[in-house]
N, CA, C and O atoms as a Tripos MOL2 file, in Angstrom:
@<TRIPOS>MOLECULE
protein
  304   303    76     0     0
PROTEIN
NO_CHARGES

@<TRIPOS>ATOM
      1 N         -16.8430   83.1990  170.2160 N.3       1 MET1
      2 CA        -16.3740   83.6950  168.9340 C.3       1 MET1
      3 C         -15.2410   84.6830  169.1810 C.2       1 MET1
      4 O         -15.2930   85.4610  170.1330 O.2       1 MET1
      5 N         -14.2330   84.6570  168.3410 N.am      2 ASN2
      6 CA        -13.0900   85.5380  168.5340 C.3       2 ASN2
      7 C         -13.3830   86.9440  168.0140 C.2       2 ASN2
      8 O         -14.4020   87.1850  167.3670 O.2       2 ASN2
      9 N         -12.4700   87.8580  168.3100 N.am      3 ALA3
     10 CA        -12.6530   89.2560  167.9060 C.3       3 ALA3
     11 C         -12.6960   89.3990  166.3930 C.2       3 ALA3
     12 O         -13.4180   90.2450  165.8660 O.2       3 ALA3
     13 N         -11.9180   88.5680  165.6870 N.am      4 LEU4
     14 CA        -11.9060   88.6250  164.2260 C.3       4 LEU4
     15 C         -13.2720   88.2620  163.6630 C.2       4 LEU4
     16 O         -13.7520   88.9160  162.7370 O.2       4 LEU4
     17 N         -13.9040   87.2270  164.2120 N.am      5 GLY5
     18 CA        -15.2320   86.8170  163.7730 C.3       5 GLY5
     19 C         -16.2580   87.9050  164.0110 C.2       5 GLY5
     20 O         -17.1000   88.1620  163.1510 O.2       5 GLY5
     21 N         -16.1990   88.5470  165.1650 N.am      6 ARG6
     22 CA        -17.1430   89.6320  165.4730 C.3       6 ARG6
     23 C         -16.9220   90.8100  164.5450 C.2       6 ARG6
     24 O         -17.8740   91.4370  164.0810 O.2       6 ARG6
     25 N         -15.6620   91.1060  164.2790 N.am      7 SER7
     26 CA        -15.3400   92.2160  163.3830 C.3       7 SER7
     27 C         -15.8910   91.9410  161.9930 C.2       7 SER7
     28 O         -16.4510   92.8320  161.3540 O.2       7 SER7
     29 N         -15.7330   90.7320  161.5360 N.am      8 SER8
     30 CA        -16.2150   90.3650  160.2130 C.3       8 SER8
     31 C         -17.7340   90.4610  160.1400 C.2       8 SER8
     32 O         -18.2760   90.9760  159.1630 O.2       8 SER8
     33 N         -18.4220   89.9700  161.1660 N.am      9 GLU9
     34 CA        -19.8870   90.0650  161.2060 C.3       9 GLU9
     35 C         -20.3320   91.5140  161.2330 C.2       9 GLU9
     36 O         -21.3080   91.8830  160.5810 O.2       9 GLU9
     37 N         -19.6170   92.3300  161.9850 N.am     10 SER10
     38 CA        -19.9470   93.7530  162.0790 C.3      10 SER10
     39 C         -19.7730   94.4320  160.7160 C.2      10 SER10
     40 O         -20.5960   95.2530  160.3130 O.2      10 SER10
     41 N         -18.7020   94.0820  160.0210 N.am     11 GLU11
     42 CA        -18.4600   94.6670  158.7080 C.3      11 GLU11
     43 C         -19.5430   94.2520  157.7190 C.2      11 GLU11
     44 O         -19.9980   95.0640  156.9130 O.2      11 GLU11
     45 N         -19.9570   92.9860  157.7830 N.am     12 VAL12
     46 CA        -21.0110   92.4990  156.8960 C.3      12 VAL12
     47 C         -22.3160   93.2250  157.1960 C.2      12 VAL12
     48 O         -23.0250   93.6400  156.2800 O.2      12 VAL12
     49 N         -22.6360   93.3780  158.4870 N.am     13 ALA13
     50 CA        -23.8640   94.0750  158.8830 C.3      13 ALA13
     51 C         -23.8270   95.5300  158.4300 C.2      13 ALA13
     52 O         -24.8240   96.0530  157.9320 O.2      13 ALA13
     53 N         -22.6840   96.1820  158.6020 N.am     14 ASP14
     54 CA        -22.5520   97.5750  158.1770 C.3      14 ASP14
     55 C         -22.6940   97.7050  156.6640 C.2      14 ASP14
     56 O         -23.3260   98.6360  156.1660 O.2      14 ASP14
     57 N         -22.0980   96.7590  155.9420 N.am     15 SER15
     58 CA        -22.1770   96.7700  154.4860 C.3      15 SER15
     59 C         -23.6290   96.5690  154.0300 C.2      15 SER15
     60 O         -24.1020   97.2340  153.1080 O.2      15 SER15
     61 N         -24.3120   95.6500  154.6880 N.am     16 LEU16
     62 CA        -25.7090   95.3870  154.3540 C.3      16 LEU16
     63 C         -26.5650   96.6190  154.6140 C.2      16 LEU16
     64 O         -27.4010   96.9800  153.7860 O.2      16 LEU16
     65 N         -26.3630   97.2600  155.7480 N.am     17 GLU17
     66 CA        -27.1200   98.4810  156.0620 C.3      17 GLU17
     67 C         -26.8590   99.5730  155.0340 C.2      17 GLU17
     68 O         -27.7790  100.2890  154.6370 O.2      17 GLU17
     69 N         -25.6080   99.7030  154.6030 N.am     18 ALA18
     70 CA        -25.2650  100.7030  153.5890 C.3      18 ALA18
     71 C         -25.9660  100.3920  152.2710 C.2      18 ALA18
     72 O         -26.4370  101.3020  151.5890 O.2      18 ALA18
     73 N         -26.0380   99.1130  151.9110 N.am     19 GLU19
     74 CA        -26.7140   98.7330  150.6680 C.3      19 GLU19
     75 C         -28.2180   98.9810  150.7620 C.2      19 GLU19
     76 O         -28.8410   99.4010  149.7870 O.2      19 GLU19
     77 N         -28.8000   98.7230  151.9260 N.am     20 VAL20
     78 CA        -30.2250   98.9990  152.1230 C.3      20 VAL20
     79 C         -30.4790  100.4910  151.9840 C.2      20 VAL20
     80 O         -31.4120  100.9060  151.2970 O.2      20 VAL20
     81 N         -29.6450  101.3000  152.6390 N.am     21 ASP21
     82 CA        -29.7950  102.7550  152.5400 C.3      21 ASP21
     83 C         -29.6570  103.2340  151.0950 C.2      21 ASP21
     84 O         -30.3770  104.1320  150.6600 O.2      21 ASP21
     85 N         -28.7240  102.6260  150.3550 N.am     22 GLU22
     86 CA        -28.5160  103.0020  148.9560 C.3      22 GLU22
     87 C         -29.7330  102.6430  148.1020 C.2      22 GLU22
     88 O         -30.1480  103.4230  147.2460 O.2      22 GLU22
     89 N         -30.3060  101.4520  148.3410 N.am     23 ALA23
     90 CA        -31.4920  101.0370  147.5800 C.3      23 ALA23
     91 C         -32.6630  101.9750  147.8470 C.2      23 ALA23
     92 O         -33.3870  102.3490  146.9250 O.2      23 ALA23
     93 N         -32.8480  102.3530  149.1050 N.am     24 ILE24
     94 CA        -33.9380  103.2660  149.4540 C.3      24 ILE24
     95 C         -33.6900  104.6390  148.8310 C.2      24 ILE24
     96 O         -34.6140  105.2600  148.3070 O.2      24 ILE24
     97 N         -32.4580  105.1060  148.8870 N.am     25 ALA25
     98 CA        -32.1300  106.4090  148.2930 C.3      25 ALA25
     99 C         -32.3320  106.3860  146.7840 C.2      25 ALA25
    100 O         -32.8030  107.3660  146.2060 O.2      25 ALA25
    101 N         -31.9760  105.2710  146.1390 N.am     26 THR26
    102 CA        -32.1450  105.1410  144.6890 C.3      26 THR26
    103 C         -33.6140  105.2520  144.3080 C.2      26 THR26
    104 O         -33.9510  105.7410  143.2300 O.2      26 THR26
    105 N         -34.4860  104.7930  145.2020 N.am     27 CYS27
    106 CA        -35.9310  104.8390  144.9440 C.3      27 CYS27
    107 C         -36.5710  106.0900  145.5350 C.2      27 CYS27
    108 O         -37.7710  106.1080  145.8080 O.2      27 CYS27
    109 N         -35.7830  107.1160  145.7300 N.am     28 GLY28
    110 CA        -36.3030  108.3920  146.1990 C.3      28 GLY28
    111 C         -36.8280  108.3520  147.6250 C.2      28 GLY28
    112 O         -37.7010  109.1420  147.9850 O.2      28 GLY28
    113 N         -36.3140  107.4510  148.4330 N.am     29 GLY29
    114 CA        -36.7370  107.3620  149.8240 C.3      29 GLY29
    115 C         -37.9790  106.5100  150.0340 C.2      29 GLY29
    116 O         -38.4440  106.3660  151.1650 O.2      29 GLY29
    117 N         -38.5190  105.9480  148.9720 N.am     30 ASP30
    118 CA        -39.7240  105.1250  149.0620 C.3      30 ASP30
    119 C         -39.3300  103.6800  149.3660 C.2      30 ASP30
    120 O         -38.7910  102.9780  148.5100 O.2      30 ASP30
    121 N         -39.6110  103.2410  150.6110 N.am     31 VAL31
    122 CA        -39.2160  101.9010  151.0430 C.3      31 VAL31
    123 C         -39.9690  100.8330  150.2530 C.2      31 VAL31
    124 O         -39.3900   99.8070  149.8960 O.2      31 VAL31
    125 N         -41.2540  101.0640  149.9770 N.am     32 ARG32
    126 CA        -42.0380  100.0820  149.2140 C.3      32 ARG32
    127 C         -41.4800   99.9280  147.8010 C.2      32 ARG32
    128 O         -41.4200   98.8140  147.2800 O.2      32 ARG32
    129 N         -41.0770  101.0160  147.1840 N.am     33 ALA33
    130 CA        -40.4980  100.9470  145.8410 C.3      33 ALA33
    131 C         -39.1630  100.2070  145.8750 C.2      33 ALA33
    132 O         -38.8550   99.4480  144.9560 O.2      33 ALA33
    133 N         -38.3740  100.4180  146.9210 N.am     34 ALA34
    134 CA        -37.0950   99.7180  147.0510 C.3      34 ALA34
    135 C         -37.3250   98.2200  147.2230 C.2      34 ALA34
    136 O         -36.6130   97.4080  146.6320 O.2      34 ALA34
    137 N         -38.3160   97.8530  148.0310 N.am     35 LEU35
    138 CA        -38.6350   96.4400  148.2200 C.3      35 LEU35
    139 C         -39.1520   95.8300  146.9220 C.2      35 LEU35
    140 O         -38.7840   94.7100  146.5690 O.2      35 LEU35
    141 N         -40.0040   96.5690  146.2130 N.am     36 ARG36
    142 CA        -40.5400   96.0920  144.9350 C.3      36 ARG36
    143 C         -39.4030   95.8530  143.9450 C.2      36 ARG36
    144 O         -39.3750   94.8230  143.2730 O.2      36 ARG36
    145 N         -38.4710   96.7930  143.8510 N.am     37 ALA37
    146 CA        -37.3390   96.6590  142.9370 C.3      37 ALA37
    147 C         -36.4790   95.4480  143.3170 C.2      37 ALA37
    148 O         -35.9920   94.7270  142.4460 O.2      37 ALA37
    149 N         -36.3020   95.2370  144.6040 N.am     38 THR38
    150 CA        -35.5200   94.0940  145.0640 C.3      38 THR38
    151 C         -36.2060   92.7820  144.7070 C.2      38 THR38
    152 O         -35.5480   91.8380  144.2710 O.2      38 THR38
    153 N         -37.5250   92.7150  144.8870 N.am     39 LEU39
    154 CA        -38.2730   91.5000  144.5550 C.3      39 LEU39
    155 C         -38.2450   91.2210  143.0580 C.2      39 LEU39
    156 O         -38.1240   90.0690  142.6410 O.2      39 LEU39
    157 N         -38.3560   92.2570  142.2590 N.am     40 VAL40
    158 CA        -38.3040   92.0870  140.8070 C.3      40 VAL40
    159 C         -36.9140   91.5950  140.3960 C.2      40 VAL40
    160 O         -36.7980   90.6870  139.5720 O.2      40 VAL40
    161 N         -35.8670   92.1820  140.9600 N.am     41 ALA41
    162 CA        -34.5090   91.7570  140.6410 C.3      41 ALA41
    163 C         -34.2830   90.3090  141.0770 C.2      41 ALA41
    164 O         -33.6440   89.5380  140.3610 O.2      41 ALA41
    165 N         -34.8010   89.9420  142.2350 N.am     42 ASN42
    166 CA        -34.6500   88.5840  142.7330 C.3      42 ASN42
    167 C         -35.3740   87.5910  141.8250 C.2      42 ASN42
    168 O         -34.8420   86.5210  141.5300 O.2      42 ASN42
    169 N         -36.5760   87.9370  141.3830 N.am     43 ALA43
    170 CA        -37.3290   87.0610  140.4840 C.3      43 ALA43
    171 C         -36.5780   86.8850  139.1630 C.2      43 ALA43
    172 O         -36.5390   85.7860  138.6100 O.2      43 ALA43
    173 N         -35.9870   87.9630  138.6640 N.am     44 TYR44
    174 CA        -35.2040   87.8770  137.4350 C.3      44 TYR44
    175 C         -34.0150   86.9370  137.6230 C.2      44 TYR44
    176 O         -33.7510   86.0830  136.7760 O.2      44 TYR44
    177 N         -33.2990   87.0980  138.7380 N.am     45 LEU45
    178 CA        -32.1310   86.2560  138.9820 C.3      45 LEU45
    179 C         -32.5160   84.7920  139.1640 C.2      45 LEU45
    180 O         -31.7890   83.9050  138.7160 O.2      45 LEU45
    181 N         -33.6460   84.5250  139.8140 N.am     46 GLU46
    182 CA        -34.1090   83.1480  139.9620 C.3      46 GLU46
    183 C         -34.4500   82.5370  138.6020 C.2      46 GLU46
    184 O         -34.1250   81.3790  138.3400 O.2      46 GLU46
    185 N         -35.1020   83.3140  137.7430 N.am     47 ALA47
    186 CA        -35.4430   82.8310  136.4060 C.3      47 ALA47
    187 C         -34.1710   82.5800  135.5940 C.2      47 ALA47
    188 O         -34.0930   81.5990  134.8540 O.2      47 ALA47
    189 N         -33.1970   83.4440  135.7240 N.am     48 GLU48
    190 CA        -31.9320   83.2900  135.0050 C.3      48 GLU48
    191 C         -31.1890   82.0510  135.5110 C.2      48 GLU48
    192 O         -30.6200   81.3040  134.7160 O.2      48 GLU48
    193 N         -31.1940   81.8350  136.8050 N.am     49 LEU49
    194 CA        -30.5600   80.6510  137.3760 C.3      49 LEU49
    195 C         -31.2370   79.3800  136.8780 C.2      49 LEU49
    196 O         -30.5680   78.4010  136.5470 O.2      49 LEU49
    197 N         -32.5520   79.4000  136.8260 N.am     50 GLU50
    198 CA        -33.2970   78.2390  136.3260 C.3      50 GLU50
    199 C         -32.9700   77.9810  134.8560 C.2      50 GLU50
    200 O         -32.7600   76.8370  134.4550 O.2      50 GLU50
    201 N         -32.9290   79.0420  134.0600 N.am     51 ARG51
    202 CA        -32.6150   78.9070  132.6390 C.3      51 ARG51
    203 C         -31.2170   78.3390  132.4390 C.2      51 ARG51
    204 O         -31.0190   77.4510  131.6090 O.2      51 ARG51
    205 N         -30.2590   78.8390  133.1830 N.am     52 LEU52
    206 CA        -28.8860   78.3670  133.0380 C.3      52 LEU52
    207 C         -28.7190   76.9480  133.5620 C.2      52 LEU52
    208 O         -27.9420   76.1720  133.0070 O.2      52 LEU52
    209 N         -29.4400   76.6010  134.6250 N.am     53 THR53
    210 CA        -29.3850   75.2460  135.1600 C.3      53 THR53
    211 C         -29.9210   74.2550  134.1420 C.2      53 THR53
    212 O         -29.3690   73.1660  133.9840 O.2      53 THR53
    213 N         -30.9930   74.6240  133.4490 N.am     54 GLU54
    214 CA        -31.5550   73.7420  132.4270 C.3      54 GLU54
    215 C         -30.6430   73.6420  131.2130 C.2      54 GLU54
    216 O         -30.6490   72.6260  130.5190 O.2      54 GLU54
    217 N         -29.8620   74.6770  130.9480 N.am     55 ALA55
    218 CA        -29.0090   74.7070  129.7660 C.3      55 ALA55
    219 C         -27.7240   73.9050  129.9510 C.2      55 ALA55
    220 O         -27.1320   73.4580  128.9680 O.2      55 ALA55
    221 N         -27.2900   73.7190  131.1790 N.am     56 ILE56
    222 CA        -26.0250   73.0220  131.4040 C.3      56 ILE56
    223 C         -26.2330   71.5180  131.2880 C.2      56 ILE56
    224 O         -27.2420   70.9780  131.7440 O.2      56 ILE56
    225 N         -25.2730   70.8600  130.6770 N.am     57 SER57
    226 CA        -25.4080   69.4130  130.4990 C.3      57 SER57
    227 C         -25.0890   68.7020  131.8090 C.2      57 SER57
    228 O         -24.2180   69.1320  132.5650 O.2      57 SER57
    229 N         -25.8030   67.6120  132.0680 N.am     58 THR58
    230 CA        -25.5730   66.8470  133.2830 C.3      58 THR58
    231 C         -24.1740   66.2580  133.2740 C.2      58 THR58
    232 O         -23.5370   66.1680  134.3240 O.2      58 THR58
    233 N         -23.6870   65.8580  132.1170 N.am     59 GLY59
    234 CA        -22.3390   65.3170  132.0060 C.3      59 GLY59
    235 C         -21.2900   66.3510  132.3530 C.2      59 GLY59
    236 O         -20.3000   66.0390  133.0150 O.2      59 GLY59
    237 N         -21.5000   67.5740  131.9120 N.am     60 PHE60
    238 CA        -20.5530   68.6390  132.2100 C.3      60 PHE60
    239 C         -20.5030   68.8960  133.7080 C.2      60 PHE60
    240 O         -19.4260   69.0720  134.2780 O.2      60 PHE60
    241 N         -21.6680   68.9170  134.3410 N.am     61 ALA61
    242 CA        -21.7410   69.1960  135.7700 C.3      61 ALA61
    243 C         -21.4420   67.9580  136.6020 C.2      61 ALA61
    244 O         -21.2980   68.0460  137.8220 O.2      61 ALA61
    245 N         -21.3490   66.8040  135.9470 N.am     62 ARG62
    246 CA        -21.1040   65.5230  136.6170 C.3      62 ARG62
    247 C         -22.1050   65.2660  137.7330 C.2      62 ARG62
    248 O         -21.7620   64.7690  138.8050 O.2      62 ARG62
    249 N         -23.3450   65.6170  137.4490 N.am     63 GLY63
    250 CA        -24.4190   65.3440  138.3950 C.3      63 GLY63
    251 C         -24.4280   66.2370  139.6090 C.2      63 GLY63
    252 O         -25.2040   65.9980  140.5340 O.2      63 GLY63
    253 N         -23.5830   67.2730  139.6430 N.am     64 GLN64
    254 CA        -23.5160   68.1390  140.8130 C.3      64 GLN64
    255 C         -24.5420   69.2550  140.7690 C.2      64 GLN64
    256 O         -24.7720   69.9230  141.7780 O.2      64 GLN64
    257 N         -25.1500   69.4650  139.6410 N.am     65 VAL65
    258 CA        -26.1690   70.4990  139.5260 C.3      65 VAL65
    259 C         -27.5210   69.8210  139.6690 C.2      65 VAL65
    260 O         -27.8460   68.9030  138.9170 O.2      65 VAL65
    261 N         -28.2900   70.2680  140.6170 N.am     66 ARG66
    262 CA        -29.6190   69.7050  140.7910 C.3      66 ARG66
    263 C         -30.6370   70.7920  140.5230 C.2      66 ARG66
    264 O         -30.3430   71.9820  140.6410 O.2      66 ARG66
    265 N         -31.8100   70.3800  140.1700 N.am     67 LYS67
    266 CA        -32.8590   71.3530  139.8940 C.3      67 LYS67
    267 C         -33.2310   72.0720  141.1790 C.2      67 LYS67
    268 O         -33.4010   71.4370  142.2200 O.2      67 LYS67
    269 N         -33.3600   73.3920  141.1140 N.am     68 PRO68
    270 CA        -33.7750   74.1250  142.3140 C.3      68 PRO68
    271 C         -35.2330   73.7950  142.6420 C.2      68 PRO68
    272 O         -35.9970   73.4050  141.7590 O.2      68 PRO68
    273 N         -35.6140   73.9510  143.9010 N.am     69 PRO69
    274 CA        -37.0090   73.6680  144.2660 C.3      69 PRO69
    275 C         -37.9520   74.6240  143.5480 C.2      69 PRO69
    276 O         -37.6210   75.7830  143.2990 O.2      69 PRO69
    277 N         -39.1280   74.1120  143.2230 N.am     70 GLN70
    278 CA        -40.1230   74.9510  142.5470 C.3      70 GLN70
    279 C         -40.6010   76.0400  143.4960 C.2      70 GLN70
    280 O         -40.8670   75.7790  144.6700 O.2      70 GLN70
    281 N         -40.7040   77.2240  142.9980 N.am     71 ARG71
    282 CA        -41.1630   78.3500  143.8000 C.3      71 ARG71
    283 C         -42.4170   78.9300  143.1890 C.2      71 ARG71
    284 O         -42.6690   78.7920  141.9920 O.2      71 ARG71
    285 N         -43.1810   79.5640  144.0100 N.am     72 ILE72
    286 CA        -44.3900   80.2320  143.5420 C.3      72 ILE72
    287 C         -43.9710   81.5130  142.8360 C.2      72 ILE72
    288 O         -43.2320   82.3250  143.3930 O.2      72 ILE72
    289 N         -44.4370   81.6850  141.6310 N.am     73 LYS73
    290 CA        -44.1060   82.8800  140.8580 C.3      73 LYS73
    291 C         -44.9250   84.0530  141.3710 C.2      73 LYS73
    292 O         -46.1430   83.9630  141.5190 O.2      73 LYS73
    293 N         -44.2310   85.1580  141.6410 N.am     74 ILE74
    294 CA        -44.8880   86.3770  142.1030 C.3      74 ILE74
    295 C         -44.9870   87.3260  140.9160 C.2      74 ILE74
    296 O         -43.9880   87.6410  140.2700 O.2      74 ILE74
    297 N         -46.1740   87.7620  140.6480 N.am     75 ARG75
    298 CA        -46.3540   88.7260  139.5600 C.3      75 ARG75
    299 C         -46.4220   90.1190  140.1550 C.2      75 ARG75
    300 O         -47.1770   90.3870  141.0900 O.2      75 ARG75
    301 N         -45.6120   90.9940  139.5850 N.am     76 VAL76
    302 CA        -45.5520   92.3630  140.0910 C.3      76 VAL76
    303 C         -46.1030   93.2990  139.0540 C.2      76 VAL76
    304 O         -46.1460   94.5090  139.2750 O.2      76 VAL76
@<TRIPOS>BOND
     1     1     2 1
     2     2     3 1
     3     3     4 2
     4     3     5 am
     5     5     6 1
     6     6     7 1
     7     7     8 2
     8     7     9 am
     9     9    10 1
    10    10    11 1
    11    11    12 2
    12    11    13 am
    13    13    14 1
    14    14    15 1
    15    15    16 2
    16    15    17 am
    17    17    18 1
    18    18    19 1
    19    19    20 2
    20    19    21 am
    21    21    22 1
    22    22    23 1
    23    23    24 2
    24    23    25 am
    25    25    26 1
    26    26    27 1
    27    27    28 2
    28    27    29 am
    29    29    30 1
    30    30    31 1
    31    31    32 2
    32    31    33 am
    33    33    34 1
    34    34    35 1
    35    35    36 2
    36    35    37 am
    37    37    38 1
    38    38    39 1
    39    39    40 2
    40    39    41 am
    41    41    42 1
    42    42    43 1
    43    43    44 2
    44    43    45 am
    45    45    46 1
    46    46    47 1
    47    47    48 2
    48    47    49 am
    49    49    50 1
    50    50    51 1
    51    51    52 2
    52    51    53 am
    53    53    54 1
    54    54    55 1
    55    55    56 2
    56    55    57 am
    57    57    58 1
    58    58    59 1
    59    59    60 2
    60    59    61 am
    61    61    62 1
    62    62    63 1
    63    63    64 2
    64    63    65 am
    65    65    66 1
    66    66    67 1
    67    67    68 2
    68    67    69 am
    69    69    70 1
    70    70    71 1
    71    71    72 2
    72    71    73 am
    73    73    74 1
    74    74    75 1
    75    75    76 2
    76    75    77 am
    77    77    78 1
    78    78    79 1
    79    79    80 2
    80    79    81 am
    81    81    82 1
    82    82    83 1
    83    83    84 2
    84    83    85 am
    85    85    86 1
    86    86    87 1
    87    87    88 2
    88    87    89 am
    89    89    90 1
    90    90    91 1
    91    91    92 2
    92    91    93 am
    93    93    94 1
    94    94    95 1
    95    95    96 2
    96    95    97 am
    97    97    98 1
    98    98    99 1
    99    99   100 2
   100    99   101 am
   101   101   102 1
   102   102   103 1
   103   103   104 2
   104   103   105 am
   105   105   106 1
   106   106   107 1
   107   107   108 2
   108   107   109 am
   109   109   110 1
   110   110   111 1
   111   111   112 2
   112   111   113 am
   113   113   114 1
   114   114   115 1
   115   115   116 2
   116   115   117 am
   117   117   118 1
   118   118   119 1
   119   119   120 2
   120   119   121 am
   121   121   122 1
   122   122   123 1
   123   123   124 2
   124   123   125 am
   125   125   126 1
   126   126   127 1
   127   127   128 2
   128   127   129 am
   129   129   130 1
   130   130   131 1
   131   131   132 2
   132   131   133 am
   133   133   134 1
   134   134   135 1
   135   135   136 2
   136   135   137 am
   137   137   138 1
   138   138   139 1
   139   139   140 2
   140   139   141 am
   141   141   142 1
   142   142   143 1
   143   143   144 2
   144   143   145 am
   145   145   146 1
   146   146   147 1
   147   147   148 2
   148   147   149 am
   149   149   150 1
   150   150   151 1
   151   151   152 2
   152   151   153 am
   153   153   154 1
   154   154   155 1
   155   155   156 2
   156   155   157 am
   157   157   158 1
   158   158   159 1
   159   159   160 2
   160   159   161 am
   161   161   162 1
   162   162   163 1
   163   163   164 2
   164   163   165 am
   165   165   166 1
   166   166   167 1
   167   167   168 2
   168   167   169 am
   169   169   170 1
   170   170   171 1
   171   171   172 2
   172   171   173 am
   173   173   174 1
   174   174   175 1
   175   175   176 2
   176   175   177 am
   177   177   178 1
   178   178   179 1
   179   179   180 2
   180   179   181 am
   181   181   182 1
   182   182   183 1
   183   183   184 2
   184   183   185 am
   185   185   186 1
   186   186   187 1
   187   187   188 2
   188   187   189 am
   189   189   190 1
   190   190   191 1
   191   191   192 2
   192   191   193 am
   193   193   194 1
   194   194   195 1
   195   195   196 2
   196   195   197 am
   197   197   198 1
   198   198   199 1
   199   199   200 2
   200   199   201 am
   201   201   202 1
   202   202   203 1
   203   203   204 2
   204   203   205 am
   205   205   206 1
   206   206   207 1
   207   207   208 2
   208   207   209 am
   209   209   210 1
   210   210   211 1
   211   211   212 2
   212   211   213 am
   213   213   214 1
   214   214   215 1
   215   215   216 2
   216   215   217 am
   217   217   218 1
   218   218   219 1
   219   219   220 2
   220   219   221 am
   221   221   222 1
   222   222   223 1
   223   223   224 2
   224   223   225 am
   225   225   226 1
   226   226   227 1
   227   227   228 2
   228   227   229 am
   229   229   230 1
   230   230   231 1
   231   231   232 2
   232   231   233 am
   233   233   234 1
   234   234   235 1
   235   235   236 2
   236   235   237 am
   237   237   238 1
   238   238   239 1
   239   239   240 2
   240   239   241 am
   241   241   242 1
   242   242   243 1
   243   243   244 2
   244   243   245 am
   245   245   246 1
   246   246   247 1
   247   247   248 2
   248   247   249 am
   249   249   250 1
   250   250   251 1
   251   251   252 2
   252   251   253 am
   253   253   254 1
   254   254   255 1
   255   255   256 2
   256   255   257 am
   257   257   258 1
   258   258   259 1
   259   259   260 2
   260   259   261 am
   261   261   262 1
   262   262   263 1
   263   263   264 2
   264   263   265 am
   265   265   266 1
   266   266   267 1
   267   267   268 2
   268   267   269 am
   269   269   270 1
   270   270   271 1
   271   271   272 2
   272   271   273 am
   273   273   274 1
   274   274   275 1
   275   275   276 2
   276   275   277 am
   277   277   278 1
   278   278   279 1
   279   279   280 2
   280   279   281 am
   281   281   282 1
   282   282   283 1
   283   283   284 2
   284   283   285 am
   285   285   286 1
   286   286   287 1
   287   287   288 2
   288   287   289 am
   289   289   290 1
   290   290   291 1
   291   291   292 2
   292   291   293 am
   293   293   294 1
   294   294   295 1
   295   295   296 2
   296   295   297 am
   297   297   298 1
   298   298   299 1
   299   299   300 2
   300   299   301 am
   301   301   302 1
   302   302   303 1
   303   303   304 2
@<TRIPOS>SUBSTRUCTURE
     1 MET1         2 RESIDUE 1 A MET
     2 ASN2         6 RESIDUE 1 A ASN
     3 ALA3        10 RESIDUE 1 A ALA
     4 LEU4        14 RESIDUE 1 A LEU
     5 GLY5        18 RESIDUE 1 A GLY
     6 ARG6        22 RESIDUE 1 A ARG
     7 SER7        26 RESIDUE 1 A SER
     8 SER8        30 RESIDUE 1 A SER
     9 GLU9        34 RESIDUE 1 A GLU
    10 SER10       38 RESIDUE 1 A SER
    11 GLU11       42 RESIDUE 1 A GLU
    12 VAL12       46 RESIDUE 1 A VAL
    13 ALA13       50 RESIDUE 1 A ALA
    14 ASP14       54 RESIDUE 1 A ASP
    15 SER15       58 RESIDUE 1 A SER
    16 LEU16       62 RESIDUE 1 A LEU
    17 GLU17       66 RESIDUE 1 A GLU
    18 ALA18       70 RESIDUE 1 A ALA
    19 GLU19       74 RESIDUE 1 A GLU
    20 VAL20       78 RESIDUE 1 A VAL
    21 ASP21       82 RESIDUE 1 A ASP
    22 GLU22       86 RESIDUE 1 A GLU
    23 ALA23       90 RESIDUE 1 A ALA
    24 ILE24       94 RESIDUE 1 A ILE
    25 ALA25       98 RESIDUE 1 A ALA
    26 THR26      102 RESIDUE 1 A THR
    27 CYS27      106 RESIDUE 1 A CYS
    28 GLY28      110 RESIDUE 1 A GLY
    29 GLY29      114 RESIDUE 1 A GLY
    30 ASP30      118 RESIDUE 1 A ASP
    31 VAL31      122 RESIDUE 1 A VAL
    32 ARG32      126 RESIDUE 1 A ARG
    33 ALA33      130 RESIDUE 1 A ALA
    34 ALA34      134 RESIDUE 1 A ALA
    35 LEU35      138 RESIDUE 1 A LEU
    36 ARG36      142 RESIDUE 1 A ARG
    37 ALA37      146 RESIDUE 1 A ALA
    38 THR38      150 RESIDUE 1 A THR
    39 LEU39      154 RESIDUE 1 A LEU
    40 VAL40      158 RESIDUE 1 A VAL
    41 ALA41      162 RESIDUE 1 A ALA
    42 ASN42      166 RESIDUE 1 A ASN
    43 ALA43      170 RESIDUE 1 A ALA
    44 TYR44      174 RESIDUE 1 A TYR
    45 LEU45      178 RESIDUE 1 A LEU
    46 GLU46      182 RESIDUE 1 A GLU
    47 ALA47      186 RESIDUE 1 A ALA
    48 GLU48      190 RESIDUE 1 A GLU
    49 LEU49      194 RESIDUE 1 A LEU
    50 GLU50      198 RESIDUE 1 A GLU
    51 ARG51      202 RESIDUE 1 A ARG
    52 LEU52      206 RESIDUE 1 A LEU
    53 THR53      210 RESIDUE 1 A THR
    54 GLU54      214 RESIDUE 1 A GLU
    55 ALA55      218 RESIDUE 1 A ALA
    56 ILE56      222 RESIDUE 1 A ILE
    57 SER57      226 RESIDUE 1 A SER
    58 THR58      230 RESIDUE 1 A THR
    59 GLY59      234 RESIDUE 1 A GLY
    60 PHE60      238 RESIDUE 1 A PHE
    61 ALA61      242 RESIDUE 1 A ALA
    62 ARG62      246 RESIDUE 1 A ARG
    63 GLY63      250 RESIDUE 1 A GLY
    64 GLN64      254 RESIDUE 1 A GLN
    65 VAL65      258 RESIDUE 1 A VAL
    66 ARG66      262 RESIDUE 1 A ARG
    67 LYS67      266 RESIDUE 1 A LYS
    68 PRO68      270 RESIDUE 1 A PRO
    69 PRO69      274 RESIDUE 1 A PRO
    70 GLN70      278 RESIDUE 1 A GLN
    71 ARG71      282 RESIDUE 1 A ARG
    72 ILE72      286 RESIDUE 1 A ILE
    73 LYS73      290 RESIDUE 1 A LYS
    74 ILE74      294 RESIDUE 1 A ILE
    75 ARG75      298 RESIDUE 1 A ARG
    76 VAL76      302 RESIDUE 1 A VAL
């Protein structure tokens, strides 16, 4: 891998670490609360994606939109 690729990976890793630190700080330093908030946000986004996928017409998408795999719903 070239230096540019490594630099890009390093920047992505640094950005991810900064976002993790921000999420934990937002939850008052409670890692479990940060994880819970992330899981709730992820479940919301998955539900929104499913709703929008069902709302789009197959003709509009020209068959390029497929139903996402069924996932187990997590209740929080």
